[in-house]
Every structure is written in C-alpha cells, then in structure tokens.
C-alpha positions as a Markdown table, in Angstrom:
| # | Residue | x | y | z |
|---|---|---|---|---|
| 1 | Met | -21.6 | 8.4 | 10.7 |
| 2 | Ala | -18.9 | 5.2 | 10.3 |
| 3 | Thr | -15.9 | 5.4 | 12.2 |
| 4 | Phe | -12.6 | 3.6 | 12.3 |
| 5 | His | -10.6 | 2.6 | 16.3 |
| 6 | Leu | -7.7 | 5.1 | 16.3 |
| 7 | Lys | -4.4 | 4.6 | 19.1 |
| 8 | Val | -1.9 | 7.4 | 18.9 |
| 9 | Leu | 1.0 | 6.2 | 21.2 |
| 10 | Thr | 4.3 | 8.0 | 21.8 |
| 11 | Ala | 7.6 | 6.4 | 24.4 |
| 12 | Glu | 5.9 | 8.4 | 27.0 |
| 13 | Arg | 2.2 | 7.9 | 27.3 |
| 14 | Ser | -0.9 | 6.7 | 25.5 |
| 15 | Phe | -1.8 | 9.8 | 23.8 |
| 16 | Phe | -5.2 | 8.5 | 22.3 |
| 17 | Glu | -8.0 | 6.1 | 22.1 |
| 18 | Gly | -11.0 | 6.2 | 20.5 |
| 19 | Asp | -13.2 | 5.7 | 17.1 |
| 20 | Val | -13.4 | 8.5 | 15.1 |
| 21 | Glu | -14.3 | 9.7 | 11.8 |
| 22 | Arg | -11.0 | 10.7 | 10.3 |
| 23 | Leu | -7.7 | 11.4 | 10.1 |
| 24 | Ile | -5.1 | 13.9 | 8.7 |
| 25 | Val | -1.6 | 13.1 | 9.4 |
| 26 | Arg | 1.8 | 14.5 | 7.9 |
| 27 | Thr | 4.1 | 11.6 | 6.2 |
| 28 | Thr | 7.3 | 12.1 | 5.2 |
| 29 | Glu | 5.3 | 12.0 | 1.3 |
| 30 | Gly | 2.6 | 14.8 | 2.4 |
| 31 | Asp | -0.5 | 14.7 | 4.4 |
| 32 | Val | -2.7 | 11.8 | 4.2 |
| 33 | Gly | -6.5 | 11.5 | 5.1 |
| 34 | Ile | -7.6 | 8.0 | 6.6 |
| 35 | Leu | -11.2 | 7.5 | 6.9 |
| 36 | Pro | -13.4 | 4.3 | 7.3 |
| 37 | Arg | -12.6 | 1.1 | 5.7 |
| 38 | His | -9.2 | 2.6 | 4.4 |
| 39 | Ile | -7.1 | 0.2 | 2.5 |
| 40 | Asn | -4.1 | -1.1 | 4.5 |
| 41 | Tyr | -1.1 | 1.5 | 5.0 |
| 42 | Val | 2.1 | 1.9 | 6.2 |
| 43 | Ala | 3.7 | 5.4 | 6.1 |
| 44 | Ala | 6.7 | 7.2 | 7.9 |
| 45 | Leu | 5.5 | 10.4 | 9.8 |
| 46 | Gly | 7.2 | 14.1 | 9.3 |
| 47 | Ile | 7.0 | 16.7 | 11.2 |
| 48 | Gly | 3.4 | 18.5 | 11.1 |
| 49 | Gly | -0.2 | 18.5 | 12.3 |
| 50 | Met | -2.2 | 15.6 | 12.7 |
| 51 | Thr | -6.0 | 16.4 | 13.1 |
| 52 | Ile | -8.3 | 13.8 | 14.6 |
| 53 | Thr | -12.6 | 14.4 | 13.8 |
| 54 | Gln | -14.1 | 12.9 | 16.1 |
| 55 | Asp | -18.3 | 13.4 | 17.0 |
| 56 | Gly | -18.1 | 16.2 | 14.4 |
| 57 | Ser | -15.2 | 18.1 | 16.1 |
| 58 | Asn | -11.6 | 18.4 | 15.2 |
| 59 | Arg | -8.7 | 18.3 | 17.6 |
| 60 | Leu | -5.3 | 19.6 | 16.2 |
| 61 | Ala | -1.9 | 18.2 | 17.6 |
| 62 | Ala | 1.8 | 18.5 | 16.6 |
| 63 | Val | 3.4 | 15.3 | 15.3 |
| 64 | Ser | 6.9 | 14.6 | 14.8 |
| 65 | Gly | 8.5 | 11.5 | 13.3 |
| 66 | Gly | 7.3 | 7.6 | 13.7 |
| 67 | Phe | 4.8 | 5.7 | 11.4 |
| 68 | Val | 0.9 | 5.6 | 10.6 |
| 69 | Glu | -0.2 | 2.1 | 10.4 |
| 70 | Val | -3.8 | 1.6 | 9.0 |
| 71 | Ser | -5.5 | -2.1 | 9.1 |
| 72 | Pro | -8.9 | -3.5 | 9.5 |
| 73 | Glu | -8.6 | -3.6 | 13.4 |
| 74 | Gly | -8.2 | 0.1 | 13.1 |
| 75 | Thr | -5.4 | 2.8 | 12.6 |
| 76 | Thr | -2.4 | 3.1 | 15.0 |
| 77 | Val | 0.5 | 6.5 | 15.5 |
| 78 | Leu | 3.3 | 5.5 | 16.9 |
| 79 | Ala | 4.8 | 9.0 | 17.2 |
| 80 | Arg | 8.2 | 10.3 | 18.5 |
| 81 | Thr | 6.6 | 13.1 | 20.1 |
| 82 | Cys | 3.0 | 14.8 | 20.1 |
| 83 | Glu | 1.5 | 17.1 | 22.0 |
| 84 | Trp | -2.3 | 18.7 | 21.4 |
| 85 | Ala | -2.2 | 22.0 | 20.4 |
| 86 | Asp | -3.7 | 23.7 | 23.7 |
| 87 | Glu | -0.6 | 22.1 | 25.6 |
| 88 | Ile | 1.9 | 23.9 | 23.9 |
| 89 | Asp | 4.1 | 26.5 | 25.5 |
| 90 | Val | 4.2 | 28.9 | 22.8 |
| 91 | Thr | 6.9 | 30.9 | 24.3 |
| 92 | Arg | 9.0 | 27.6 | 24.8 |
| 93 | Ala | 8.4 | 26.9 | 21.3 |
| 94 | Arg | 9.4 | 30.4 | 19.6 |
| 95 | Ala | 13.0 | 30.3 | 22.4 |
| 96 | Ala | 13.6 | 27.2 | 20.7 |
| 97 | Glu | 13.1 | 28.3 | 17.5 |
| 98 | Glu | 15.6 | 31.2 | 17.9 |
| 99 | Arg | 18.2 | 28.7 | 19.7 |
| 100 | Ala | 18.2 | 26.6 | 15.9 |
| 101 | Lys | 18.4 | 30.0 | 14.0 |
| 102 | His | 21.4 | 30.6 | 15.9 |
| 103 | Leu | 23.0 | 27.4 | 15.5 |
| 104 | Leu | 22.1 | 27.5 | 11.9 |
| 105 | Glu | 23.8 | 30.8 | 11.7 |
| 106 | Ser | 26.6 | 29.5 | 13.3 |
| 107 | Lys | 27.7 | 27.4 | 10.8 |
| 108 | Glu | 28.9 | 24.3 | 12.2 |
| 109 | Asn | 29.9 | 21.2 | 10.6 |
| 110 | Ala | 27.3 | 19.5 | 8.9 |
| 111 | Lys | 25.8 | 17.1 | 11.3 |
| 112 | Gln | 25.2 | 20.2 | 14.0 |
| 113 | Gln | 24.0 | 22.3 | 10.9 |
| 114 | Glu | 21.3 | 19.1 | 10.0 |
| 115 | Val | 20.4 | 18.8 | 13.9 |
| 116 | Ala | 19.5 | 22.7 | 13.8 |
| 117 | Glu | 17.4 | 22.3 | 10.9 |
| 118 | Ile | 14.9 | 19.7 | 12.6 |
| 119 | Arg | 15.1 | 21.5 | 15.8 |
| 120 | Leu | 13.7 | 24.9 | 13.6 |
| 121 | Lys | 11.2 | 22.6 | 11.8 |
| 122 | Lys | 10.0 | 21.3 | 15.0 |
| 123 | Ala | 9.7 | 24.5 | 16.7 |
| 124 | Val | 7.7 | 26.1 | 13.7 |
| 125 | Asn | 5.3 | 23.3 | 13.7 |
| 126 | Arg | 4.7 | 23.4 | 17.3 |
| 127 | Ile | 4.0 | 27.1 | 16.9 |
| 128 | Arg | 2.0 | 27.1 | 13.9 |
| 129 | Val | -0.2 | 24.4 | 15.4 |
| 130 | Ala | -1.0 | 25.8 | 18.4 |
| 131 | Glu | -1.8 | 29.3 | 16.9 |
| 132 | Lys | -4.2 | 27.5 | 14.4 |
C-alpha cells in the first residue's frame, strides 16, 4: 500500500514521525483526509480529532490549533496541542469542562466568555477523543 511521510510537531515535542497511509485532521473548515500523492495544501487546524492510519491500524489524537502542510516531500502538522487518546486524563478533562461551563454561566466580559468557550471546546474534544 502507498504511504507518505508524516511529521506531527508541537512546541513541547516531536509528537509523531513515520510513513503513513492516511491522515484525517480537523481544519477550521472541516475534516480533511490526506492520502499519498495529495496536492500541495496548507490549512489552519481547528479543535478536533486527528486519525493516523499506519500499517492498517488507526491511532486517534486530540488536536487544538496549528497548521497542516502537504508537499511532495511529505505532510507536516504543527499543532498547538496534541495528545494521543490513550494519554488523555478524562477526569481532568471533565473538571476542565465544568470550570469552563461555570465561567460561561458567570456572564463575564466578552473576552472572558470567548476564552471560556475555547476552553469548553478543548475539554469536550479531549473527552470525545478519549472515549472513542
């Protein structure tokens, strides 16, 4: 089966590097599937899941923010945050979800509301990815 080289980087670490068959990642415009010989492409990442297919097996991660770039040399994901589903502390994610909901209910200023909405989306995404 055809493959392409994928690198997933965060500010903290080289998250993943290897030859893969497929990448599905959430951009700000929706989910995008990357296969071998994909056209050149650059997109901003949203908050969502990322599925890497390698050797016929899928591995799921939670991603929030960053960019994906596809070129003939390979695909690079530069993610603000990225963690494997099996690394997510669901108890901690649920606590973050509750804190974000509480902030939203407090009706603070617009900036604080915006931050609370993003925190809520991240927490819900982490829970969803961990429970798949």
